[in-house]
N, C-alpha and C positions, 0 to 999 in steps of 0.2 A: 496788575493790568486789568482793564475792564473786559468783561465777557464780550464776544462778538461771534457772528455767524457769517461765514464767507459766502460770496456768490461766485459761481464757476466762470471760468473764462471760456470764450468761444475758441474753437480751434484756430490757431494763428499760423498762417502760411506766409512766410516772409522771404523776400529776396528779389533781386532784379529779375524780371521776366516771369514772376510767379502767377501772373494772370493766366498763364497756360494751364494752371491747376484748376481752373474754374469748373470745367465739366466734371472732373473727378470729385470736386467738393459737392456739386449738385447731386450726383449719383449717390455719394456717400450719405447725403442727407435724405435720400429716398425720393429725389425729384426726377421727373421725366418731362414735364411741360413747364416752361419757365416764363414768368412775368418779369421783365427787366425794367427797372425804374432808373431813369437818369435825367439829364437836363440838356437844354439846347446847346450850351457851350461844349459839352463832351461829345454831343452828336457831331458838331462842326469840327472838333479836333480829331475825330475818327476813332475814339476809344470805344464808343458803343458798337460801331461796326466791327471792330476787332472781337469784342466779347460775343456778339451775335454769331460771327464766323466760327469762333471756337466752339460754341455750343452746337451750331449746325453741323460742323464737321464730326462732332461726337454723337450725332443722331438725337440731339435734344432740341425739339422745336421751341422757339422763343418768340414772344411778342414784346415789342418795345413801347414803353410809355416814357417819352422824353420831355415831359412838361413840368418837371419839378422846378420850383421857384425858391428864391432866397427867402428866408424867414417864413416857412410854410404856415398856412392858416388852416382853419377847420375846412374851408371850402376847397383848398388845395388837396387835403387829405380825402375829402369826399370825391373829388374828380379822379383821383388815383384809384380809389376803390371802385368807382363806377366803371373805369376802363378795365379793371381786372375782372369784374362780373361779366363782361362781354365775352370772356373766354372761359376755358376750363384749365386751371393751373394747379400744380401741386408744389411749387417752389417759387420764391421770390428772390431775385438778385437785385441788389442796390449798388449802382456804380456812380460815384460822384462825391461831392463834399458833404458836409454834415446835413445840409438842407435836403439833398437827394435821399440820404440814409433815413433821415427823419420822416420824410414823405413816404418812403417805402414801408417803414414800421407803422406809421399811422394808417395808411391804406390797408395794411394787413389786419390791424385792429378792426377796422370797419368791415372789411371783406369777410372776416372770420366770425365776428360777433355782433355786427350791426350797430345801430345807434349813431351818435355824434361823438367827436373826440372829447368834448367836455365831460362825457359819461366816464371817461377813463382818466380824468385828472386825479393824480395820486398814484397809488400802486396796487397791483393785484386785483384789478376790477374786471379782467377778461374771464368770462366763465367758460369759454370754449377754446380749444387749441387754435393756435395761429399756424400758418404755413411756415415751413422752415425758411430761414433767410440767410443768404450769403452776402456779406457786406464787403464792398471793395472801395475804400476811401481813395480819392484822387487829390486830397489835400491833407496836410499834416496839421490838424487843428482840433476838431471837436472830440475825437475819440469815440464817436457814436457807434463805431464798428464794434466796440467792446462793452456797450451798455444795453441795458433792458429798457431804456427810456427813449421816448420821442418827444422833442420840444416842439410844440405846436401853439400858434398864436390864436387867441379867440377872434372870431370875425368881428364882433362888436367893439370890444375894448382894446384889442391888440395885446392884451396880457398874455405873456408866455405861460403855457401850461406844461408841466412835466408829467407826461402820461407814461407810466411804467408798469410792466408786468414780467415776471420771469419767463413767460412764454414768448415775449417779444425779443429776447436776447438772440443775436445772430448765432446760427449754428457754427459758422466759420467766418473769419475775416482774412481777406487776401491783402497783404501789404506789399505792393509792388512799387518800388521807388521810381521805376520808369514812367509810371502814370502821373507823377507829380512834376515831371520835367517841363510840361507845357503850361504850368500855372503862371498866371500874370504875376508880376513882381509884388504888387500891392497885396494881392490875395495870399501869396506865399508868406509875406511878412506878418500880416495880421492874423492868419491862421496859426502861425508859429507862436506869436505872442499869446494867443488864446490857449494853446496847448501848454505853454509855460505857466500861465495863470492856473490852469487845472492842476499842474504838478505842485505848485506852491500852495494853493488853497486847500487842496485835499490833504496836504501833509500837516496842516495845523488845525483843521476843523475838529469840532468836538466829537465827531464820529470816527476819527482816525483810530486805527488799530494796528497791530504788528504787521498784518498782511498788506493793508492799504499803504502803510508807511514804506514797505519794501518797494511797491509799485511806484509810489511817488518819488522815492529816492532814485530808482533806476531811470524813471522818466526824466527827472531833472538833469541827470548826468548826460543822457543822450541829447536832450534839447540844448543844454548849455554848451555842449561841444560844437554844435553846428549852427546855432541860430545867428551868430555874428556874421558868418559867411553868407547865410541866406539874406540877411539885411543888406549886405554889401553886394548882392547879386552875383556872387561867384561861387555858389554852392556846387559841389561835385555830386556825383551819384551817391558816393558814400555819405555825404552830408545829408542828402535827401533821405537816405535810408535811416540815419540817425533820427531825423525829424519824424519820419513816419512811425518808426518804432516807439519813439518817445511819446508821441501823441497817443498811440494805442495803449501804452503802459499807463499814461496819465488817465485815459479813459477807464482802465481797470481800477486805478486808485479811486476815482469817483464812484464807480460801481460798488466798491467795497467800503466807501465812507460817504463823503458828501463834499460840498463846496462852501462858500462863505460870502462875505460882504462885497467883494469885488463883483461877483455875478449878480448879487441882489441889487446892487446900485446900478449895474450896467443895464439890466433889462428895462427899466423905465426909460432910459435914454433911447433905447431901440423902439419901444412902444410909442412914446410921445413925440420923439424927434427924428425917427427914422435912421438912427445911427447904427451902422452895421455892428453885429454882436462883437466880432473880434476887435473892432475899433473901440467899442464901449468899454470892454474889460481892460484893454491896454490903457485907456484913459484913467480908469479907477484904481488899478493895481497899486501904484506907488503910494497913494493916499491911504489905502487899506493897510499896506505894509507898515506905514508909520503908525497908524492907529493900533494895530495889533501888537506892535513891538513892546507894548507896556505889559503884556502878558508873559510871564517868565517862560512858560512852555513853548509859546510861539516864538519868542526871542531865541530860545535854544535851537529850534529847528532852523530858523533863519541863519544862525551862526554856523550850523552844520552845513547848510547850503553854501555859505561863504567859504567854508573850508574845501568843499568840492570844487568851487570855482578856482581856488588856489591850486589844487591838485591838477586841474586841467590847464593851468596856465592862463586862465581867463580873468582879466581885471584884478590882478593881485592888489590887495589892500583896500579894495572898494567894499563897502557894505552891500548887502543884497539889494536894498532899495536904490542905492546909487548906481549899481550895475544895471538894474531894470530901467532906470531913467536914462542911462547912457545908451542902452539899446534903443529905446523909444526915440531919443534925440537923433540918433544915427539913422533912424527910419525915415526922418524928414516928413512926417505926416503933418498935413496942414492943421492949423488951429481951428477949434470949434468956436463959433461966435455964441457965447452964452447969454448975450443980451436978450432980455425978455423971458428967460427961463425962470420958472417958478420952483426954486429949490425945495420949498416946503411941500409942494405938490409931488415932486419927484420923490421926496423922502417918505411921504405917505405911501406911494406905490412900492417903494423899496421895503417898507416894513411888512408888506403883504407877501413879499417873496419868500418862498419856502427855504431857499439856500441860506438866507441871512440868519435863520435860526440856529445854524450850526457854526457860526463864526466864533472863534475862540474868545473874543471879547464881545459881550452882549452890546446891542445897539438899541438906542431909542431914536425917535424921529429927529431930534436935534443933533444926534451924532451923524446921521446920514446927511443932514444939511451941511454939517462941517466937512464931511468927506467930499460933497460936491464943490464946496467952496475951495477946498485944498486942490482937488483935481483940475478944476477949471482955471486955476492960477498957474498950473504946471506948464512947461514948455511944449508938451506933446498933447495934441487933441486930435479927435478922429475926423475922418473924411465923411462927408455927407453923401 
């Protein structure tokens, strides 16, 4: 076995109704004045009002910043930090999907350390402590609640930057399935496919280790058990719980290892063509599975996941890639019109993505071109 060093998990608070533990988590983290980061959709759904009420009832004054946007940029991070500077806070709470969580982390970087987000591209570049963060995901997708990274797009090129630091890791993650019940169907499906991609990619990447493999295995089991019913729009509260816990465990798998070519090839589709992240990785995953299957170690992991599907009674006899493609076909996602896309240019962008360096099978630009050709010929393409 290769040597490895683990990264600790946030405190996980899981279960229906667990949002009520918010005030206790804030106090436990040493907080008394809260900066709450969320988005307009959750404000409309009433989730932010409930969080504010729970904090207020506990004597914890809170100020709401509900302007988080999808695929947050450096400017979005700066706006969040500017809003926080207007008050005096000692704790950050992030309530929402991965974009809200990333916005909160990024704002925390700038509030506590100054500069611009590009100054933190990479890992361990924050010189001063960050405020404690309580993360409350309302979608089962990114696993950001368990990671020390914020994904932020550059203002000029729209390139996604992974900005990480151990001080940015949430103190606690509250996993309440009740909060995912109001998710639009398309968002629930695409965030679920994103989480599934995290579990699969982290399980075969070159930085995998015994601990990350345990997280990836458990994540896959939870996600595989429920994602079919999510796609069919008949998920129960138990299914939503499996998805939420699976996404968090996949986040821990990433935190302790890395990702691979599906994410490396997906990010340029988002940057150049505005394809939503979950849609982009769903598009690229089958092609990457076929590409990586020629590596014996990756093929062994895929076979193991196929055995898990058999144990769960899901898609008996199907290969992993066939099962993934069947999920995506059942999702009925519209096709992407690839006419006019420059695969060579996308491949150049993909080669610069950090995650691609950890793919189990090394890639050159021509390999990424072949992946795009394979993916765009498949029956499932993303929604613009």
